[in-house]
Every structure is written in structure tokens, then in C-alpha cells.
C-alpha positions, 0 to 999 in steps of 0.5 A: 489520475491519482495513484492508488493511495490517493484513490482510496482517500477519496471519501476524506475529501480527496477526489482522485481525477484521471484525465485522459488525452494526449497527442503526437508531436510530429506530422504523420499521414493519417491512414485511419480510414483503412481497415481496422488494424489487427495489432500489435496494439499498445495502450498508454495512459493514466487512470482514466485508461487504467480503470482503477477499482473496476474488477478484475484488477490485473497486470503488473505492477498492481499499483497501476490499478489496471482493469481487464474491463478498461477501454483498451481491453475491450477494444483489444477483444473486439478486434480479436487480438491475441494476448501477444498482440496487446499490451496495456501499460497504462498506470494510475498517476502517470504523467507525461514524464512517465512516457519516457521514465519509470513510474513508482507506485505504492505497489511496484514500479511501471516501466517507461510506457514508450518502451512497449512500442516497437516498429511492429506496433500498428495501433496506439491509444494515448491518454495522459496529461491531467496529472501534469496540470495538477487536476487532482490537486485542483479538485481537492482544493475545490472540495475543501473550498466547497465544504467551507462554502456549504458550512457557511450556508452557501450563497449565490448560484455563481459563487466559485471560491475555488475559481477565485483561488486559481484565477488572479489578475486575469491569469488562470493558473490552470490554463497556463498549466494546460499550455505548458502540458501542450508543449511537453506533449509535443516534445515527448510524444514525438518519440511515439512516431520514432519508435512506432512509425507504422502505427495508427495513433489515436488521441482519446479525449475526456468523457463528460466529468461534470455538467456545464452548470451545477444543476443542483449537483454541487452539494452532492459533489462537495463543490460550490455551484460556480466551481462545477462550471469552472471545472467543466470549463477546464476539462473543455479547455484540456480537450480542446488542446488535445484535439488541436494537438492531434490535428497538428500531428496528423492523427485522429482525435477520439471524442468521448465527450459528445457520447457521454453528455448527460452521463456525467458524475451528477447523472442518474445511477443507471446512466452515468459513465463517471462515478460521483464523490461516493461511488455507487458502482465498482470504480474509483471516485470521480472516475469512469465506471464499467459503463463509462469504459465501455462507452469510451471503447465504443468511441475508439472502435468507431474511430478505428473503423471497427464500431457500429 
């Protein structure tokens, strides 16, 4: 989710979260039960699509931190697409506004992602929205609150100092941002159909980032126990919004959460899809590792009709 400079600051207490998911804002016939499209394929999104820190990093600009082993690249290879029929324009730190506007990075500028679409495009995957709801900033705040919480000796299992920061008077600030992002996606992503009217469009949801309950992982992640549950709840709400938006648009939603259950950042090193605060594999902090990108690719391929 965050740009490269934020990813590299993870061990200083900044968790760079990438959030996947998007939607198309107008109704369209869903023909995704037909044969898998053979391209052209355009992949758009933020860091959960781009795959920061996973080798090999390629593509331009370098500041997008795009891996050639991210899920779009794996999908393209499985579909047997030629390089001319595949464009990955995902970029770490992307917001909804970067679908239609240029995104500056710490190493070059990424063109408006929608500019990659054309009437010839036949397959689109979309993953965006988390930066618009401030997820990186929220997780940073939660880590800071967690450090203080543990420094003071901890407390009850349901203590959630970060949740208290974002929920006041019955109003959840993050939930309000999710609603606002829904409205933005409806407007911005209606443009996808105008530019690529013959494409199949797939909304890719989030894999499991944190478990539903702390289960002893809060300290390792720098989060108070109740805040683990709170962040998990926010991811679930965002996924629910993306699923609903996809349904309203008449396109397919790709569920990556279900196959990743038990493979979150608090899972065993050899099983997890998401790296913890201190990565043990080549991946950005609290981002998918290569296993996670492969699992997400499998979910997309299954939805497209090319998976097992």
C-alpha cells in the first residue's frame, strides 16, 4: 500500500500495508464462465498487486516496486500470454485517484493506470482502495499504541487502545472512510468499462492479513490484543464493500481470504502468505510473500476458468 520509502521504514514502527480490491461502477454482463481470455490483459492496483521486495523487481518506474513474480505476472504466464498482451501497471502507494491521474513515487512517475486500457483489452484485474482509507497510517498508529501498551505491562486480552483512537461516540472513522472509498470507486471505475468495454473485470479481495483473534501474535506484531481483532474487522469490512460493489457492477469478485485463512502474518513461517512486522522472506513488511502472490494467482486463475 505505501510507497517504497514507507516500506523501507517498516522496522522503525511503520507498517506498510497494501490493500487489494476494487470494483467497477456500472452494470455489465458477467461472461466469466466462458473460456479463459487470452489477452490482452491489464493488471492495475497498489502494493498487494505489485509485490514490493519480492525478486525480481522490474518494470518502470522503479518506485512502483513491481515484482515479476506478483500474481498478475503468474496469471499471465499460466494463460500463456505473450509479453505484448500483458501490461502490469500496478504501483505501490496507488490511490483511486491514480487510476485517472499520474502517481509520483520516490523513483519516477507512474502514468494513470487506466491509460493502459483499450477497446482491445479482454482481461482486467483490479486492486485498489486501501490507501484511500488511510490503512497505512492507521496501522502505524496501532503499532505506536501497541509499543506503549506493552511498555506499560499490557493488560486485558480485549484491550484495544488503537480502536479507541478511531472509534468515538459510536462513529468508526475507518468505517466512514470505507463508505467514502466505495463512492469514489463507483465513479472512478465506471471509466474501466468505457475504455475496455469487451474486457472481463475481476475484483481481487484481500488475503487474510491478521487472525480474527490475537492468539498470542499481538506482541510479535507490535499490536495490542484487541487491536489485532480490530484491524482484522476493518479488512473484513473492506472486503465486504468490494464484494458488494463487484456484484452491483455485474463482475466477478475473487475471494483470496478463504484460501488464505490460517496463513496470515502470525502463521508459521513455512505456511504464511503475509510476512510479519520483521519479514523472514523476501517481501515487504506485512505484505504478501511469493507464496502469497502465488496463492492469489491461483484464486484469480480459478475465477477466470484456467485454474484447477
